[in-house]
C-alpha positions as CSV (number, residue, x, y, z in Angstrom):
1,M,-0.2,-0.3,-0.1
2,T,1.5,3.6,-1.0
3,K,1.5,6.2,1.3
4,K,-0.5,9.1,1.0
5,T,0.9,12.6,1.2
6,A,-0.2,14.8,4.1
7,V,-1.6,17.8,2.8
8,T,-3.3,20.8,5.0
9,I,-5.3,23.6,2.8
10,Y,-6.4,27.0,4.6
11,H,-9.9,27.3,3.3
12,N,-12.5,29.5,3.0
13,Q,-15.5,27.6,1.3
14,R,-16.9,31.0,0.0
15,C,-13.8,31.3,-2.4
16,S,-14.0,30.1,-5.6
17,K,-10.1,30.1,-5.8
18,S,-9.9,28.3,-2.7
19,R,-12.9,25.6,-3.8
20,H,-11.0,24.8,-7.3
21,T,-8.0,24.0,-5.4
22,L,-9.6,22.0,-2.6
23,A,-10.7,20.1,-5.7
24,I,-8.0,19.4,-7.4
25,L,-6.5,18.3,-3.7
26,N,-9.4,15.7,-3.6
27,S,-9.2,14.5,-6.9
28,R,-5.8,13.3,-6.1
29,L,-5.6,9.4,-4.7
30,D,-1.9,10.4,-3.5
31,C,-3.3,12.6,-1.1
32,D,-4.5,12.6,2.3
33,V,-6.3,16.0,2.6
34,E,-6.8,18.1,6.2
35,V,-9.1,21.0,5.4
36,V,-8.7,24.2,7.8
37,E,-11.4,26.3,7.9
38,Y,-9.2,29.2,9.1
39,L,-11.8,31.7,9.6
40,Q,-13.2,29.9,12.5
41,S,-10.1,28.1,13.3
42,P,-7.3,30.7,12.6
43,P,-3.7,29.4,12.7
44,S,-2.1,30.4,16.1
45,V,1.3,32.6,16.0
46,D,3.5,29.9,15.4
47,Q,1.9,28.1,12.7
48,L,1.3,31.7,10.8
49,K,5.1,32.3,11.3
50,S,6.1,29.2,9.9
51,I,3.7,29.4,6.6
52,L,4.8,32.4,6.3
53,S,8.4,31.6,6.2
54,M,7.8,28.8,3.7
55,L,6.1,30.9,1.5
56,D,9.1,33.2,2.0
57,M,6.6,36.3,2.2
58,T,6.1,38.9,4.8
59,P,2.9,39.4,6.6
60,L,2.2,42.0,4.8
61,D,3.0,40.2,1.8
62,L,0.2,37.5,2.7
63,M,-2.7,40.3,3.4
64,R,-5.5,40.5,1.2
65,R,-5.2,44.4,1.0
66,N,-8.9,44.9,-0.6
67,E,-10.5,43.6,2.9
68,S,-12.6,46.2,4.5
69,V,-10.8,45.4,7.8
70,F,-7.4,46.5,5.9
71,K,-8.7,49.8,4.9
72,S,-10.6,50.8,7.8
73,E,-7.1,49.8,9.9
74,K,-5.2,51.4,7.3
75,L,-2.5,48.7,7.6
76,D,-0.1,49.4,5.1
77,Q,0.1,52.9,6.8
78,A,0.2,51.8,10.4
79,D,3.5,52.0,12.2
80,L,3.4,48.2,13.1
81,D,5.9,45.2,12.9
82,N,5.9,42.0,11.5
83,D,4.7,40.2,15.2
84,D,1.7,43.2,15.4
85,L,0.6,42.5,11.9
86,I,0.4,38.7,12.5
87,A,-1.5,39.3,15.6
88,K,-3.8,41.5,13.2
89,M,-4.3,39.0,10.7
90,I,-5.1,35.8,13.4
91,E,-7.3,38.4,15.0
92,H,-9.1,39.1,11.5
93,P,-8.5,36.1,9.7
94,I,-10.0,37.5,6.4
95,L,-6.9,39.6,6.0
96,I,-4.9,36.2,5.4
97,E,-4.5,35.5,1.6
98,R,-6.4,32.0,0.6
99,P,-6.1,29.2,-0.2
100,I,-2.8,28.1,1.6
101,V,-1.3,24.6,0.8
102,V,1.2,23.0,3.1
103,V,3.1,19.8,2.4
104,G,5.6,19.1,5.0
105,N,7.9,22.2,4.6
106,Q,6.4,23.8,1.8
107,A,3.5,26.0,0.9
108,R,1.8,27.6,-2.2
109,I,-1.0,29.8,-2.5
110,G,-3.2,28.7,-4.8
111,R,-3.8,31.5,-7.2
112,P,-3.9,30.2,-9.8
113,P,-5.1,26.7,-8.0
114,E,-3.0,24.6,-10.0
115,Q,0.2,26.5,-8.8
116,V,-0.2,23.8,-5.6
117,L,0.4,21.2,-7.7
118,E,4.2,22.1,-7.4
119,L,4.5,20.7,-4.0
120,L,3.2,17.0,-5.0
């Protein structure tokens, strides 16, 4: 029996890119997919720092700049360090770009959804 690849997707069911990425992952017989509905269960500080490291991104790079909370709190103009921005992302998980797929010590954003296939 072949061992399946453990895959985690930080998913938002309302997002078409996230749904498409999940469909791609679910169509693969070699994947064991864990779905994290991150709006209900945001990643911890350590998990988010790890994801950022795997993506080689800053917190600001991973933020959805068109979200109303991003604009209302002027996060691109605020004098906040990375830890402050991570705290904002955990407080308002809608700010986190989606979907994020993690396999082992690598991660990709599913934009376009097919980009996650690089991990498999």
